[in-house]
C-alpha positions, 0 to 999 in steps of 0.5 A: 210112915208112922213111928210104930211101923219102924223097928229097931229105933231107940228112944233116948230119954236124956240128952247126949252127954256133954264133956267140957274140956280145956288145956293142952291137947294131951290134957283135953284128950285125957279129959274126954277119955276119963269122962267117957271111958265106957263109951270109948271102950265100947266103941273099941269093942264094937270096932273089933266085932265089925272087923271080925264080922267083915273078915271074909271081905277084908281078910283082916284081924284086929292085930292086922288092923293095928299093924295097918294103922301104925303105918299112918302114924308117922304122917300124922305125927309129922304134920299134926303131932298135937292131934296125935297127942289128943289121941294119946291122952284119950287112950290114957284117960280111957285106960285103953291101948293107944294102938286101939284108938289109932285103929278107930281113927284110921278105920276107913283107911285100914278097912280100905273103904270096904265098909261103906257104912257112913251114909251121912246127909249134910245141908246148909243154908245162908242168911238169905234163905232163912226166916230170921237171917241166921246161917244154918247147917244140918247133918245126919250122922249114920253109923253102926247102931251099936255105937249110938250109945257112944255119942258125945258132945264136946265143948272145948277151950284149947290153950292155943286154938279157938274154942269149939263145940262138936259131936263125936262118939266113942274114941273118935276125934271130934270133927262135926261142929263149929268154932268161936270164929264162926266156921262150921264143918260137916263131913261126909264119907266119899270113896276115892280110888286113889287112897294111900298111906298118909294122914288119916282123914279124921285127923285132917278133919279135926284140924279144920275146927282150929281154923280162924278163916274160911280160906284156912279151913279149906286149906286144911282139908287139902293138907299134903300127904293126906291118906284120902279125903271126905266131903267137907261142907264148910260154913262161915257165919258170913253166909259163905258155904263151900263143899270141898270134895277131897281124895288123896290127890285131887279136890274140887270146891263146890259153892252155894251160889243160891244160898243152899248146898246139900251133900251125901256120900258120892262125888258131885263134881265131874272131875271127882267122879272120875276117881270114885270107886264103885259108884254103883254101890252109892245109889242110895247116896244119890237118892238121898242127895236128890231128895234132900236137894228137892226138900231144901229148895221147896222152902225159900225161908228156912228155920231150924224146924224146917231143916229138922223136918228134912232130917226126919224124911223117910222116902226110900226107907230104910236108906232114907235121910232118916236112916233105919236099920230095919233088916240088921243082917249084913255087917257091912250094910246095917247103918242107921242114923245115930244122931241128927244135928242142926247148927245155928252158926249165928247164935252159936248153938247146936240142936241135936237129936240123939238117935233117929230124929223121927222119934227123938227130941232135939236138945240144945247146946251153946258154945261158951267161948 
């Protein structure tokens, strides 16, 4: 399909904003909030509109969402008070109520996973499967189109944790990225039926970026009292690649035995499929998974360019790997690819296209550890 055949596709003539932060967790949150005040406030406004538009499904107001989000706070504060401090700093820097920031970062839990909006596609290939011997990871981030303008790149030098480079948007804690210890994380929403009040998924995923060993990264995805789970695609610079499929109470680990791993938004392991809620609603995830798996196995020696080509694929459009909001009608079913990124873990670089990669240029960011 040619570019001009696809409506509702934004073109960005500049790279996404880079925010460099350092210091304590409170200070780093404050620095993001100050630098991205417009984006943070915009993402809160968009979330309120989304909650209102989904009222018939969720029967939830914004005030109700804040009450629900507060239930998760004690669990987060007990285990990860420093990441709650990041959120408090973010709220202070952006001049917004902390309760609003908490709703953003517990949105999946607050909305009871009824918002099947995150339809991401993640892939990784190790050094045996690349032309230059580098370890590569790729991720298409799908979310509501209104938040596309809120995409940010965070380059962080925490006082006590490893430096990291990550993508985020609006008021969300950074999660998708990699750190100076050669550990990368890509996350895909999954939909377990055992969700509970506990540590929000985004805070669990934020903690992974502070890992110094791959076993530690895996352990952090399985923290006790987690509210639910993501699929965490974890990649180490040595070429080790794991998918940790997580729910509130269960997990399974998939391993890239042949040097490739692909994941979308459904559980792959047979044991985890038993806790998947409404698998019939995840057909497009399965189509993307099989399509990406086929494309990644067609090439014995991948490169950044070959992974970018997969990210632009339009089979099954609009619910394709390069996801397009064509109809744009149902508030619960109008996500699009708001960015696509490829991480070269060996070179400590991130190449990111802001918006749909079929129409936007990739820009390169380096981790300056």
